[in-house]
mmCIF file as Biopython writes it, N, C-alpha, C and O atoms, coordinates in Angstrom:
data_model
#
loop_
_atom_site.group_PDB
_atom_site.id
_atom_site.type_symbol
_atom_site.label_atom_id
_atom_site.label_alt_id
_atom_site.label_comp_id
_atom_site.label_asym_id
_atom_site.label_entity_id
_atom_site.label_seq_id
_atom_site.pdbx_PDB_ins_code
_atom_site.Cartn_x
_atom_site.Cartn_y
_atom_site.Cartn_z
_atom_site.occupancy
_atom_site.B_iso_or_equiv
_atom_site.auth_seq_id
_atom_site.auth_asym_id
_atom_site.pdbx_PDB_model_num
ATOM 1   N N  . MET A ? 1  ? 98.792  110.434 94.137  1.0 0.0 1  A 1 
ATOM 2   C CA . MET A ? 1  ? 98.164  109.858 94.953  1.0 0.0 1  A 1 
ATOM 3   C C  . MET A ? 1  ? 98.049  108.346 95.707  1.0 0.0 1  A 1 
ATOM 4   O O  . MET A ? 1  ? 97.618  107.378 95.080  1.0 0.0 1  A 1 
ATOM 5   N N  . LYS A ? 2  ? 98.360  108.272 96.726  1.0 0.0 2  A 1 
ATOM 6   C CA . LYS A ? 2  ? 98.033  106.504 97.487  1.0 0.0 2  A 1 
ATOM 7   C C  . LYS A ? 2  ? 97.154  106.856 98.236  1.0 0.0 2  A 1 
ATOM 8   O O  . LYS A ? 2  ? 96.954  108.023 98.575  1.0 0.0 2  A 1 
ATOM 9   N N  . ARG A ? 3  ? 96.247  105.471 98.737  1.0 0.0 3  A 1 
ATOM 10  C CA . ARG A ? 3  ? 95.666  105.426 99.984  1.0 0.0 3  A 1 
ATOM 11  C C  . ARG A ? 3  ? 95.427  104.635 100.805 1.0 0.0 3  A 1 
ATOM 12  O O  . ARG A ? 3  ? 96.296  103.843 100.443 1.0 0.0 3  A 1 
ATOM 13  N N  . ILE A ? 4  ? 95.099  104.286 101.403 1.0 0.0 4  A 1 
ATOM 14  C CA . ILE A ? 4  ? 95.954  103.207 102.213 1.0 0.0 4  A 1 
ATOM 15  C C  . ILE A ? 4  ? 94.459  103.292 103.668 1.0 0.0 4  A 1 
ATOM 16  O O  . ILE A ? 4  ? 93.741  104.265 103.896 1.0 0.0 4  A 1 
ATOM 17  N N  . TYR A ? 5  ? 94.437  101.991 104.344 1.0 0.0 5  A 1 
ATOM 18  C CA . TYR A ? 5  ? 93.460  102.484 105.034 1.0 0.0 5  A 1 
ATOM 19  C C  . TYR A ? 5  ? 93.722  101.518 106.623 1.0 0.0 5  A 1 
ATOM 20  O O  . TYR A ? 5  ? 94.378  100.482 106.514 1.0 0.0 5  A 1 
ATOM 21  N N  . ILE A ? 6  ? 93.305  101.829 107.723 1.0 0.0 6  A 1 
ATOM 22  C CA . ILE A ? 6  ? 94.581  101.571 109.062 1.0 0.0 6  A 1 
ATOM 23  C C  . ILE A ? 6  ? 93.141  100.874 109.627 1.0 0.0 6  A 1 
ATOM 24  O O  . ILE A ? 6  ? 92.108  101.370 109.178 1.0 0.0 6  A 1 
ATOM 25  N N  . THR A ? 7  ? 93.035  99.931  110.434 1.0 0.0 7  A 1 
ATOM 26  C CA . THR A ? 7  ? 91.879  99.494  110.962 1.0 0.0 7  A 1 
ATOM 27  C C  . THR A ? 7  ? 92.204  99.992  112.283 1.0 0.0 7  A 1 
ATOM 28  O O  . THR A ? 7  ? 93.303  100.543 112.349 1.0 0.0 7  A 1 
ATOM 29  N N  . GLU A ? 8  ? 91.586  99.942  113.256 1.0 0.0 8  A 1 
ATOM 30  C CA . GLU A ? 8  ? 92.260  100.903 115.214 1.0 0.0 8  A 1 
ATOM 31  C C  . GLU A ? 8  ? 90.897  100.403 115.974 1.0 0.0 8  A 1 
ATOM 32  O O  . GLU A ? 8  ? 90.202  101.279 116.489 1.0 0.0 8  A 1 
ATOM 33  N N  . GLY A ? 9  ? 90.546  99.251  116.053 1.0 0.0 9  A 1 
ATOM 34  C CA . GLY A ? 9  ? 89.652  98.779  117.139 1.0 0.0 9  A 1 
ATOM 35  C C  . GLY A ? 9  ? 88.442  98.238  116.284 1.0 0.0 9  A 1 
ATOM 36  O O  . GLY A ? 9  ? 88.343  97.077  115.888 1.0 0.0 9  A 1 
ATOM 37  N N  . LEU A ? 10 ? 87.382  99.426  116.019 1.0 0.0 10 A 1 
ATOM 38  C CA . LEU A ? 10 ? 85.897  98.769  115.301 1.0 0.0 10 A 1 
ATOM 39  C C  . LEU A ? 10 ? 85.972  99.561  114.514 1.0 0.0 10 A 1 
ATOM 40  O O  . LEU A ? 10 ? 85.152  99.435  113.604 1.0 0.0 10 A 1 
ATOM 41  N N  . ILE A ? 11 ? 87.141  101.009 114.398 1.0 0.0 11 A 1 
ATOM 42  C CA . ILE A ? 11 ? 86.888  101.859 113.351 1.0 0.0 11 A 1 
ATOM 43  C C  . ILE A ? 11 ? 88.010  101.975 112.039 1.0 0.0 11 A 1 
ATOM 44  O O  . ILE A ? 11 ? 89.227  101.792 112.081 1.0 0.0 11 A 1 
ATOM 45  N N  . THR A ? 12 ? 87.318  102.274 111.095 1.0 0.0 12 A 1 
ATOM 46  C CA . THR A ? 12 ? 89.090  102.135 109.588 1.0 0.0 12 A 1 
ATOM 47  C C  . THR A ? 12 ? 89.304  103.564 109.543 1.0 0.0 12 A 1 
ATOM 48  O O  . THR A ? 12 ? 88.357  104.249 109.157 1.0 0.0 12 A 1 
ATOM 49  N N  . TYR A ? 13 ? 89.895  103.876 109.722 1.0 0.0 13 A 1 
ATOM 50  C CA . TYR A ? 13 ? 90.443  105.043 109.440 1.0 0.0 13 A 1 
ATOM 51  C C  . TYR A ? 13 ? 91.183  104.879 107.485 1.0 0.0 13 A 1 
ATOM 52  O O  . TYR A ? 13 ? 91.803  103.923 107.020 1.0 0.0 13 A 1 
ATOM 53  N N  . SER A ? 14 ? 90.762  106.280 106.732 1.0 0.0 14 A 1 
ATOM 54  C CA . SER A ? 14 ? 91.868  106.310 105.601 1.0 0.0 14 A 1 
ATOM 55  C C  . SER A ? 14 ? 92.463  106.959 105.124 1.0 0.0 14 A 1 
ATOM 56  O O  . SER A ? 14 ? 92.036  108.021 104.671 1.0 0.0 14 A 1 
ATOM 57  N N  . VAL A ? 15 ? 93.536  106.626 105.049 1.0 0.0 15 A 1 
ATOM 58  C CA . VAL A ? 15 ? 95.255  107.731 105.050 1.0 0.0 15 A 1 
ATOM 59  C C  . VAL A ? 15 ? 95.122  107.623 103.085 1.0 0.0 15 A 1 
ATOM 60  O O  . VAL A ? 15 ? 94.900  106.673 102.334 1.0 0.0 15 A 1 
ATOM 61  N N  . ARG A ? 16 ? 95.497  109.724 102.738 1.0 0.0 16 A 1 
ATOM 62  C CA . ARG A ? 16 ? 95.924  109.714 101.792 1.0 0.0 16 A 1 
ATOM 63  C C  . ARG A ? 16 ? 96.830  110.430 101.542 1.0 0.0 16 A 1 
ATOM 64  O O  . ARG A ? 16 ? 96.715  111.608 101.879 1.0 0.0 16 A 1 
ATOM 65  N N  . SER A ? 17 ? 98.265  109.915 100.750 1.0 0.0 17 A 1 
ATOM 66  C CA . SER A ? 17 ? 99.597  110.543 100.417 1.0 0.0 17 A 1 
ATOM 67  C C  . SER A ? 17 ? 99.344  111.215 98.972  1.0 0.0 17 A 1 
ATOM 68  O O  . SER A ? 17 ? 98.532  110.922 98.095  1.0 0.0 17 A 1 
ATOM 69  N N  . GLU A ? 18 ? 100.391 112.283 99.045  1.0 0.0 18 A 1 
ATOM 70  C CA . GLU A ? 18 ? 100.408 112.900 97.862  1.0 0.0 18 A 1 
ATOM 71  C C  . GLU A ? 18 ? 101.434 113.239 97.607  1.0 0.0 18 A 1 
ATOM 72  O O  . GLU A ? 18 ? 101.310 113.998 98.568  1.0 0.0 18 A 1 
ATOM 73  N N  . LYS A ? 19 ? 102.538 113.483 97.193  1.0 0.0 19 A 1 
ATOM 74  C CA . LYS A ? 19 ? 103.772 113.798 96.935  1.0 0.0 19 A 1 
ATOM 75  C C  . LYS A ? 19 ? 103.365 115.737 96.000  1.0 0.0 19 A 1 
ATOM 76  O O  . LYS A ? 19 ? 102.939 115.968 94.868  1.0 0.0 19 A 1 
ATOM 77  N N  . ILE A ? 20 ? 103.692 116.552 96.955  1.0 0.0 20 A 1 
ATOM 78  C CA . ILE A ? 20 ? 103.644 117.882 96.502  1.0 0.0 20 A 1 
ATOM 79  C C  . ILE A ? 20 ? 104.871 118.788 96.179  1.0 0.0 20 A 1 
ATOM 80  O O  . ILE A ? 20 ? 105.835 118.407 96.844  1.0 0.0 20 A 1 
ATOM 81  N N  . GLU A ? 21 ? 105.102 119.617 95.564  1.0 0.0 21 A 1 
ATOM 82  C CA . GLU A ? 21 ? 106.350 120.326 94.763  1.0 0.0 21 A 1 
ATOM 83  C C  . GLU A ? 21 ? 107.025 121.857 96.237  1.0 0.0 21 A 1 
ATOM 84  O O  . GLU A ? 21 ? 106.483 122.895 96.616  1.0 0.0 21 A 1 
ATOM 85  N N  . THR A ? 22 ? 108.064 121.341 96.528  1.0 0.0 22 A 1 
ATOM 86  C CA . THR A ? 22 ? 108.466 122.017 97.749  1.0 0.0 22 A 1 
ATOM 87  C C  . THR A ? 22 ? 110.156 122.450 97.535  1.0 0.0 22 A 1 
ATOM 88  O O  . THR A ? 22 ? 110.788 121.739 96.753  1.0 0.0 22 A 1 
ATOM 89  N N  . ASN A ? 23 ? 110.727 123.347 98.067  1.0 0.0 23 A 1 
ATOM 90  C CA . ASN A ? 23 ? 111.987 123.081 97.590  1.0 0.0 23 A 1 
ATOM 91  C C  . ASN A ? 23 ? 112.240 122.405 99.480  1.0 0.0 23 A 1 
ATOM 92  O O  . ASN A ? 23 ? 113.353 122.375 100.006 1.0 0.0 23 A 1 
ATOM 93  N N  . SER A ? 24 ? 111.523 122.149 99.872  1.0 0.0 24 A 1 
ATOM 94  C CA . SER A ? 24 ? 112.486 121.389 101.664 1.0 0.0 24 A 1 
ATOM 95  C C  . SER A ? 24 ? 112.480 119.752 101.423 1.0 0.0 24 A 1 
ATOM 96  O O  . SER A ? 24 ? 112.502 119.279 100.287 1.0 0.0 24 A 1 
ATOM 97  N N  . ASN A ? 25 ? 112.453 119.092 102.396 1.0 0.0 25 A 1 
ATOM 98  C CA . ASN A ? 25 ? 112.212 118.058 102.648 1.0 0.0 25 A 1 
ATOM 99  C C  . ASN A ? 25 ? 110.757 117.421 102.845 1.0 0.0 25 A 1 
ATOM 100 O O  . ASN A ? 25 ? 110.127 116.441 102.449 1.0 0.0 25 A 1 
ATOM 101 N N  . TYR A ? 26 ? 110.651 118.082 103.341 1.0 0.0 26 A 1 
ATOM 102 C CA . TYR A ? 26 ? 109.107 117.895 103.736 1.0 0.0 26 A 1 
ATOM 103 C C  . TYR A ? 26 ? 108.112 118.072 102.294 1.0 0.0 26 A 1 
ATOM 104 O O  . TYR A ? 26 ? 107.716 119.154 101.860 1.0 0.0 26 A 1 
ATOM 105 N N  . ASP A ? 27 ? 107.864 116.883 101.765 1.0 0.0 27 A 1 
ATOM 106 C CA . ASP A ? 27 ? 107.461 117.322 100.243 1.0 0.0 27 A 1 
ATOM 107 C C  . ASP A ? 27 ? 105.889 116.087 100.529 1.0 0.0 27 A 1 
ATOM 108 O O  . ASP A ? 27 ? 104.907 115.974 99.796  1.0 0.0 27 A 1 
ATOM 109 N N  . THR A ? 28 ? 106.054 115.680 101.238 1.0 0.0 28 A 1 
ATOM 110 C CA . THR A ? 28 ? 104.965 114.307 101.085 1.0 0.0 28 A 1 
ATOM 111 C C  . THR A ? 28 ? 103.143 114.664 102.699 1.0 0.0 28 A 1 
ATOM 112 O O  . THR A ? 28 ? 103.027 114.388 103.893 1.0 0.0 28 A 1 
ATOM 113 N N  . ALA A ? 29 ? 102.200 115.368 101.636 1.0 0.0 29 A 1 
ATOM 114 C CA . ALA A ? 29 ? 100.976 115.578 102.116 1.0 0.0 29 A 1 
ATOM 115 C C  . ALA A ? 29 ? 100.546 114.603 102.685 1.0 0.0 29 A 1 
ATOM 116 O O  . ALA A ? 29 ? 100.869 113.584 102.074 1.0 0.0 29 A 1 
ATOM 117 N N  . ILE A ? 30 ? 99.966  114.407 103.572 1.0 0.0 30 A 1 
ATOM 118 C CA . ILE A ? 30 ? 98.379  113.100 103.983 1.0 0.0 30 A 1 
ATOM 119 C C  . ILE A ? 30 ? 97.550  114.222 104.777 1.0 0.0 30 A 1 
ATOM 120 O O  . ILE A ? 30 ? 97.748  115.377 105.152 1.0 0.0 30 A 1 
ATOM 121 N N  . SER A ? 31 ? 96.104  112.894 104.860 1.0 0.0 31 A 1 
ATOM 122 C CA . SER A ? 31 ? 95.427  113.196 105.090 1.0 0.0 31 A 1 
ATOM 123 C C  . SER A ? 31 ? 95.139  111.785 105.690 1.0 0.0 31 A 1 
ATOM 124 O O  . SER A ? 31 ? 95.598  110.744 105.220 1.0 0.0 31 A 1 
ATOM 125 N N  . ILE A ? 32 ? 94.280  111.872 106.841 1.0 0.0 32 A 1 
ATOM 126 C CA . ILE A ? 32 ? 93.564  111.021 107.697 1.0 0.0 32 A 1 
ATOM 127 C C  . ILE A ? 32 ? 92.198  111.389 108.134 1.0 0.0 32 A 1 
ATOM 128 O O  . ILE A ? 32 ? 91.947  112.400 108.791 1.0 0.0 32 A 1 
ATOM 129 N N  . LYS A ? 33 ? 91.298  110.488 107.724 1.0 0.0 33 A 1 
ATOM 130 C CA . LYS A ? 33 ? 89.825  110.853 108.265 1.0 0.0 33 A 1 
ATOM 131 C C  . LYS A ? 33 ? 89.463  109.563 108.312 1.0 0.0 33 A 1 
ATOM 132 O O  . LYS A ? 33 ? 90.186  108.726 107.769 1.0 0.0 33 A 1 
ATOM 133 N N  . MET A ? 34 ? 88.320  109.199 108.948 1.0 0.0 34 A 1 
ATOM 134 C CA . MET A ? 34 ? 87.686  108.001 109.351 1.0 0.0 34 A 1 
ATOM 135 C C  . MET A ? 34 ? 86.650  107.481 108.510 1.0 0.0 34 A 1 
ATOM 136 O O  . MET A ? 34 ? 85.723  108.275 108.354 1.0 0.0 34 A 1 
ATOM 137 N N  . VAL A ? 35 ? 86.522  106.300 107.878 1.0 0.0 35 A 1 
ATOM 138 C CA . VAL A ? 35 ? 85.776  106.106 106.330 1.0 0.0 35 A 1 
ATOM 139 C C  . VAL A ? 35 ? 84.138  106.267 106.701 1.0 0.0 35 A 1 
ATOM 140 O O  . VAL A ? 35 ? 83.981  106.261 107.922 1.0 0.0 35 A 1 
ATOM 141 N N  . GLY A ? 36 ? 83.193  106.375 106.133 1.0 0.0 36 A 1 
ATOM 142 C CA . GLY A ? 36 ? 82.121  106.705 106.666 1.0 0.0 36 A 1 
ATOM 143 C C  . GLY A ? 36 ? 81.099  107.971 107.658 1.0 0.0 36 A 1 
ATOM 144 O O  . GLY A ? 36 ? 79.909  108.279 107.598 1.0 0.0 36 A 1 
ATOM 145 N N  . GLU A ? 37 ? 82.381  108.507 108.625 1.0 0.0 37 A 1 
ATOM 146 C CA . GLU A ? 37 ? 81.912  109.200 108.840 1.0 0.0 37 A 1 
ATOM 147 C C  . GLU A ? 37 ? 82.182  110.733 108.913 1.0 0.0 37 A 1 
ATOM 148 O O  . GLU A ? 37 ? 83.369  110.928 108.652 1.0 0.0 37 A 1 
ATOM 149 N N  . ARG A ? 38 ? 81.598  111.747 109.140 1.0 0.0 38 A 1 
ATOM 150 C CA . ARG A ? 38 ? 81.558  113.593 109.161 1.0 0.0 38 A 1 
ATOM 151 C C  . ARG A ? 38 ? 82.162  113.597 110.129 1.0 0.0 38 A 1 
ATOM 152 O O  . ARG A ? 38 ? 81.689  114.135 111.131 1.0 0.0 38 A 1 
ATOM 153 N N  . PHE A ? 39 ? 83.583  112.913 110.148 1.0 0.0 39 A 1 
ATOM 154 C CA . PHE A ? 39 ? 84.559  113.699 110.801 1.0 0.0 39 A 1 
ATOM 155 C C  . PHE A ? 39 ? 85.502  114.848 110.547 1.0 0.0 39 A 1 
ATOM 156 O O  . PHE A ? 39 ? 85.689  114.745 109.335 1.0 0.0 39 A 1 
ATOM 157 N N  . PRO A ? 40 ? 86.210  115.884 110.964 1.0 0.0 40 A 1 
ATOM 158 C CA . PRO A ? 40 ? 87.168  116.227 109.911 1.0 0.0 40 A 1 
ATOM 159 C C  . PRO A ? 40 ? 87.969  115.504 109.317 1.0 0.0 40 A 1 
ATOM 160 O O  . PRO A ? 40 ? 88.227  114.384 109.757 1.0 0.0 40 A 1 
ATOM 161 N N  . VAL A ? 41 ? 88.408  115.875 108.445 1.0 0.0 41 A 1 
ATOM 162 C CA . VAL A ? 41 ? 89.798  115.183 107.664 1.0 0.0 41 A 1 
ATOM 163 C C  . VAL A ? 41 ? 91.035  115.923 108.144 1.0 0.0 41 A 1 
ATOM 164 O O  . VAL A ? 41 ? 91.087  117.147 108.018 1.0 0.0 41 A 1 
ATOM 165 N N  . TRP A ? 42 ? 92.082  115.204 108.717 1.0 0.0 42 A 1 
ATOM 166 C CA . TRP A ? 42 ? 93.312  115.880 109.727 1.0 0.0 42 A 1 
ATOM 167 C C  . TRP A ? 42 ? 94.354  116.003 108.578 1.0 0.0 42 A 1 
ATOM 168 O O  . TRP A ? 42 ? 94.086  115.406 107.535 1.0 0.0 42 A 1 
ATOM 169 N N  . GLY A ? 43 ? 95.791  116.881 108.670 1.0 0.0 43 A 1 
ATOM 170 C CA . GLY A ? 43 ? 96.031  117.029 108.027 1.0 0.0 43 A 1 
ATOM 171 C C  . GLY A ? 43 ? 97.254  116.997 108.232 1.0 0.0 43 A 1 
ATOM 172 O O  . GLY A ? 43 ? 97.472  117.248 109.418 1.0 0.0 43 A 1 
ATOM 173 N N  . THR A ? 44 ? 98.739  116.694 107.304 1.0 0.0 44 A 1 
ATOM 174 C CA . THR A ? 44 ? 99.888  117.639 107.758 1.0 0.0 44 A 1 
ATOM 175 C C  . THR A ? 44 ? 101.141 116.825 106.008 1.0 0.0 44 A 1 
ATOM 176 O O  . THR A ? 44 ? 100.955 115.990 105.122 1.0 0.0 44 A 1 
ATOM 177 N N  . ILE A ? 45 ? 102.099 117.610 106.359 1.0 0.0 45 A 1 
ATOM 178 C CA . ILE A ? 45 ? 102.681 117.319 105.276 1.0 0.0 45 A 1 
ATOM 179 C C  . ILE A ? 45 ? 104.355 116.947 106.632 1.0 0.0 45 A 1 
ATOM 180 O O  . ILE A ? 45 ? 104.860 117.546 107.581 1.0 0.0 45 A 1 
ATOM 181 N N  . ILE A ? 46 ? 104.628 115.517 105.814 1.0 0.0 46 A 1 
ATOM 182 C CA . ILE A ? 46 ? 105.779 114.944 106.631 1.0 0.0 46 A 1 
ATOM 183 C C  . ILE A ? 46 ? 106.754 114.968 105.440 1.0 0.0 46 A 1 
ATOM 184 O O  . ILE A ? 46 ? 106.461 115.119 104.254 1.0 0.0 46 A 1 
ATOM 185 N N  . LYS A ? 47 ? 108.289 114.742 106.130 1.0 0.0 47 A 1 
ATOM 186 C CA . LYS A ? 47 ? 109.497 113.717 105.193 1.0 0.0 47 A 1 
ATOM 187 C C  . LYS A ? 47 ? 109.176 113.038 104.241 1.0 0.0 47 A 1 
ATOM 188 O O  . LYS A ? 47 ? 108.714 111.955 104.599 1.0 0.0 47 A 1 
ATOM 189 N N  . SER A ? 48 ? 109.229 113.259 102.597 1.0 0.0 48 A 1 
ATOM 190 C CA . SER A ? 48 ? 109.291 111.870 101.910 1.0 0.0 48 A 1 
ATOM 191 C C  . SER A ? 48 ? 109.979 110.441 102.432 1.0 0.0 48 A 1 
ATOM 192 O O  . SER A ? 48 ? 109.418 109.374 102.182 1.0 0.0 48 A 1 
ATOM 193 N N  . THR A ? 49 ? 111.560 110.511 103.368 1.0 0.0 49 A 1 
ATOM 194 C CA . THR A ? 49 ? 112.288 109.697 103.654 1.0 0.0 49 A 1 
ATOM 195 C C  . THR A ? 49 ? 111.420 109.186 104.956 1.0 0.0 49 A 1 
ATOM 196 O O  . THR A ? 49 ? 112.004 108.387 105.689 1.0 0.0 49 A 1 
ATOM 197 N N  . ASP A ? 50 ? 109.774 109.661 105.394 1.0 0.0 50 A 1 
ATOM 198 C CA . ASP A ? 50 ? 108.878 109.307 107.020 1.0 0.0 50 A 1 
ATOM 199 C C  . ASP A ? 50 ? 108.137 107.726 105.623 1.0 0.0 50 A 1 
ATOM 200 O O  . ASP A ? 50 ? 107.972 107.633 104.406 1.0 0.0 50 A 1 
ATOM 201 N N  . ASN A ? 51 ? 107.888 106.632 107.137 1.0 0.0 51 A 1 
ATOM 202 C CA . ASN A ? 51 ? 106.863 105.507 106.542 1.0 0.0 51 A 1 
ATOM 203 C C  . ASN A ? 51 ? 105.353 106.280 107.314 1.0 0.0 51 A 1 
ATOM 204 O O  . ASN A ? 51 ? 104.998 106.658 108.431 1.0 0.0 51 A 1 
ATOM 205 N N  . VAL A ? 52 ? 104.694 106.196 105.637 1.0 0.0 52 A 1 
ATOM 206 C CA . VAL A ? 52 ? 103.368 106.926 106.012 1.0 0.0 52 A 1 
ATOM 207 C C  . VAL A ? 52 ? 102.514 105.850 107.173 1.0 0.0 52 A 1 
ATOM 208 O O  . VAL A ? 52 ? 101.832 106.116 108.163 1.0 0.0 52 A 1 
ATOM 209 N N  . ARG A ? 53 ? 102.745 105.090 106.800 1.0 0.0 53 A 1 
ATOM 210 C CA . ARG A ? 53 ? 101.751 104.010 107.125 1.0 0.0 53 A 1 
ATOM 211 C C  . ARG A ? 53 ? 101.802 104.216 108.873 1.0 0.0 53 A 1 
ATOM 212 O O  . ARG A ? 53 ? 100.897 104.495 109.659 1.0 0.0 53 A 1 
ATOM 213 N N  . GLN A ? 54 ? 103.600 103.889 109.146 1.0 0.0 54 A 1 
ATOM 214 C CA . GLN A ? 54 ? 103.653 104.084 110.186 1.0 0.0 54 A 1 
ATOM 215 C C  . GLN A ? 54 ? 103.205 104.974 111.188 1.0 0.0 54 A 1 
ATOM 216 O O  . GLN A ? 54 ? 102.578 104.729 112.218 1.0 0.0 54 A 1 
ATOM 217 N N  . PHE A ? 55 ? 104.001 107.017 110.315 1.0 0.0 55 A 1 
ATOM 218 C CA . PHE A ? 55 ? 103.301 107.664 110.856 1.0 0.0 55 A 1 
ATOM 219 C C  . PHE A ? 55 ? 101.676 108.168 111.106 1.0 0.0 55 A 1 
ATOM 220 O O  . PHE A ? 55 ? 101.245 108.899 111.998 1.0 0.0 55 A 1 
ATOM 221 N N  . ALA A ? 56 ? 100.854 107.423 109.848 1.0 0.0 56 A 1 
ATOM 222 C CA . ALA A ? 56 ? 99.347  107.460 110.447 1.0 0.0 56 A 1 
ATOM 223 C C  . ALA A ? 56 ? 98.833  107.076 111.688 1.0 0.0 56 A 1 
ATOM 224 O O  . ALA A ? 56 ? 98.050  107.679 112.422 1.0 0.0 56 A 1 
ATOM 225 N N  . LYS A ? 57 ? 99.691  105.365 111.900 1.0 0.0 57 A 1 
ATOM 226 C CA . LYS A ? 57 ? 98.917  104.920 113.158 1.0 0.0 57 A 1 
ATOM 227 C C  . LYS A ? 57 ? 99.650  105.306 114.639 1.0 0.0 57 A 1 
ATOM 228 O O  . LYS A ? 57 ? 99.534  104.604 115.643 1.0 0.0 57 A 1 
ATOM 229 N N  . GLY A ? 58 ? 100.376 106.481 114.574 1.0 0.0 58 A 1 
ATOM 230 C CA . GLY A ? 58 ? 101.189 106.680 115.800 1.0 0.0 58 A 1 
ATOM 231 C C  . GLY A ? 58 ? 100.200 108.103 115.951 1.0 0.0 58 A 1 
ATOM 232 O O  . GLY A ? 58 ? 99.923  108.593 117.046 1.0 0.0 58 A 1 
ATOM 233 N N  . ILE A ? 59 ? 99.797  108.578 114.818 1.0 0.0 59 A 1 
ATOM 234 C CA . ILE A ? 59 ? 98.176  109.840 114.947 1.0 0.0 59 A 1 
ATOM 235 C C  . ILE A ? 59 ? 96.850  108.275 115.818 1.0 0.0 59 A 1 
ATOM 236 O O  . ILE A ? 59 ? 96.509  107.930 116.950 1.0 0.0 59 A 1 
ATOM 237 N N  . ILE A ? 60 ? 96.639  107.950 114.724 1.0 0.0 60 A 1 
ATOM 238 C CA . ILE A ? 60 ? 95.710  107.493 115.267 1.0 0.0 60 A 1 
ATOM 239 C C  . ILE A ? 60 ? 95.511  106.786 116.477 1.0 0.0 60 A 1 
ATOM 240 O O  . ILE A ? 60 ? 94.380  106.932 116.942 1.0 0.0 60 A 1 
ATOM 241 N N  . LYS A ? 61 ? 96.428  105.920 117.249 1.0 0.0 61 A 1 
ATOM 242 C CA . LYS A ? 61 ? 96.858  105.576 118.690 1.0 0.0 61 A 1 
ATOM 243 C C  . LYS A ? 61 ? 96.644  106.856 119.455 1.0 0.0 61 A 1 
ATOM 244 O O  . LYS A ? 61 ? 95.880  106.981 120.411 1.0 0.0 61 A 1 
ATOM 245 N N  . SER A ? 62 ? 97.604  108.037 118.791 1.0 0.0 62 A 1 
ATOM 246 C CA . SER A ? 62 ? 97.208  108.999 120.277 1.0 0.0 62 A 1 
ATOM 247 C C  . SER A ? 62 ? 95.910  109.812 119.576 1.0 0.0 62 A 1 
ATOM 248 O O  . SER A ? 62 ? 96.232  110.996 119.661 1.0 0.0 62 A 1 
ATOM 249 N N  . TRP A ? 63 ? 94.693  109.737 118.973 1.0 0.0 63 A 1 
ATOM 250 C CA . TRP A ? 63 ? 93.707  109.280 119.329 1.0 0.0 63 A 1 
ATOM 251 C C  . TRP A ? 63 ? 92.916  108.819 119.968 1.0 0.0 63 A 1 
ATOM 252 O O  . TRP A ? 63 ? 92.146  109.489 120.656 1.0 0.0 63 A 1 
ATOM 253 N N  . VAL A ? 64 ? 92.907  107.605 119.903 1.0 0.0 64 A 1 
ATOM 254 C CA . VAL A ? 64 ? 92.103  106.302 120.526 1.0 0.0 64 A 1 
ATOM 255 C C  . VAL A ? 64 ? 92.566  107.032 121.876 1.0 0.0 64 A 1 
ATOM 256 O O  . VAL A ? 64 ? 91.674  107.863 122.047 1.0 0.0 64 A 1 
ATOM 257 N N  . LYS A ? 65 ? 93.550  107.175 123.001 1.0 0.0 65 A 1 
ATOM 258 C CA . LYS A ? 65 ? 93.718  106.897 123.824 1.0 0.0 65 A 1 
ATOM 259 C C  . LYS A ? 65 ? 92.946  107.578 124.628 1.0 0.0 65 A 1 
ATOM 260 O O  . LYS A ? 65 ? 92.988  107.378 125.842 1.0 0.0 65 A 1 
#
């Protein structure tokens, strides 16, 4: 399990990634949540070749709009 933090504006987000065992290319689970807030956790499964930080930044930017 890896955890990174991304700050967008005044809010910091925690992004957690973890390898899972599947029979497909989609084998990395990620979850995104606001640090210190009681908001729901957002999650999905991405390909192991995708950049987790770049993918998470794209999702967070879509929330900020």
